[in-house]
C-alpha positions in Angstrom: 64.0 278.7 332.7 67.0 278.3 334.8 70.4 277.1 333.5 70.1 273.6 335.0 66.7 273.0 333.3 67.9 274.2 329.9 71.0 272.0 330.2 68.9 269.0 331.2 66.5 269.6 328.3 69.4 269.7 325.8 70.9 266.6 327.3 67.6 264.8 327.1 67.2 265.8 323.4 70.7 264.6 322.6 70.1 261.3 324.4 66.8 260.7 322.5 68.6 261.5 319.2 71.4 259.0 320.0 68.9 256.3 321.0 66.8 256.8 317.9 69.8 256.7 315.6 71.6 253.8 317.2 68.9 251.2 317.4 68.1 250.9 313.7 69.5 248.2 311.5 71.5 249.6 308.6 69.4 250.4 305.5 70.1 248.3 302.4 70.2 250.5 299.3 67.6 249.0 297.0 68.9 251.0 294.1 70.3 248.8 291.3 74.1 248.9 291.0 75.5 249.0 287.5 78.2 246.3 287.7 80.0 247.6 284.7 80.8 250.9 286.5 82.0 249.5 289.8 85.1 251.3 291.1 88.3 249.2 291.9 87.5 249.5 295.6 83.9 249.2 296.7 82.4 250.0 300.1 80.5 247.6 302.3 77.1 249.1 301.6 77.6 248.3 297.9 78.8 244.8 298.7 75.7 244.3 300.9 73.4 245.3 298.1 75.2 243.1 295.6 76.0 239.9 297.5 72.8 238.1 296.5 73.3 238.9 292.8 73.9 235.8 290.7 76.4 237.7 288.7 78.6 238.6 291.8 81.0 236.3 293.7 82.4 237.5 297.0 85.6 235.8 298.0 87.1 236.0 301.5 90.9 235.5 301.5 91.5 235.3 305.2 92.7 232.1 306.9 90.2 229.4 307.9 90.3 230.3 311.6 89.5 233.9 310.8 86.6 232.9 308.6 85.3 230.5 311.3 85.3 233.4 313.8 82.8 235.3 311.6 82.3 235.9 307.9 79.9 237.5 305.5 77.0 235.1 304.8 77.3 233.4 301.4 81.0 234.3 300.9 83.5 231.8 299.4 86.6 231.2 301.3 89.9 231.0 299.4 92.8 231.8 301.7 95.2 234.3 300.2 98.1 231.8 299.9 95.8 229.3 298.1 94.6 231.8 295.4 97.3 230.9 292.8 96.5 227.2 293.0 92.7 227.8 292.9 92.4 230.3 290.0 90.1 227.9 288.2 87.5 228.4 291.0 87.4 232.2 290.5 85.1 233.0 287.6 86.2 235.3 284.8 82.6 235.9 283.6 81.2 237.4 286.8 81.9 240.4 289.0 84.4 239.3 291.7 84.6 241.1 295.0 87.5 240.2 297.3 87.5 240.8 301.1 89.6 240.1 304.1 90.0 241.5 307.6 90.9 245.1 306.8 91.2 245.4 303.0 95.0 244.9 302.8 95.2 241.2 301.8 92.2 241.5 299.6 93.8 244.5 297.9 96.9 242.4 297.2 94.8 239.5 295.8 92.8 241.9 293.7 96.0 243.2 292.1 97.3 239.7 291.6 94.0 238.7 289.9 94.2 241.7 287.6 97.8 240.7 286.7 96.4 237.2 285.8 93.9 238.8 283.4 90.8 239.3 285.5 89.2 242.5 284.5 86.2 242.6 286.7 87.6 242.2 290.2 87.2 244.7 293.1 88.5 245.1 296.6 86.0 245.6 299.5 87.3 248.6 301.4 87.8 248.0 305.1 87.2 244.3 305.1 85.1 242.4 307.7 86.0 245.1 310.2 84.1 247.7 308.2 81.4 245.2 307.5 80.8 244.6 311.2 81.2 248.3 312.0 78.4 249.1 309.5 76.1 246.7 311.5 75.9 244.0 308.8 75.4 240.4 309.9 78.1 237.7 310.0 77.9 233.9 310.2 80.1 231.6 312.3 
């Protein structure tokens, strides 16, 4: 085999591998997650697997216009500045996961909620940016 043919074969194999990997939807981990052992910061795959659980509430703390541009299906919107006035809407008897655009505001809200006595609140790492990068769906 000449050099051109070998190079072409390698290129073709790499292209096929990329196409095969890129077209699939992200796999949802069907393994049950123990809510009592969730870390302070959770990744988007964990949130995806938990968001339909009746014991989990996902709160988006972005502004209304950001939420309207695209949000996680089923998430509750409570903008960051409204959280102190809306504490009664955030359950203390469920696992609460807070998200935003990148994880910064949600991290601040998570810390605020812990200061208010919430002991089962978690920050979603990377926010909606990481959610979309992982290929998970958003609603508008």
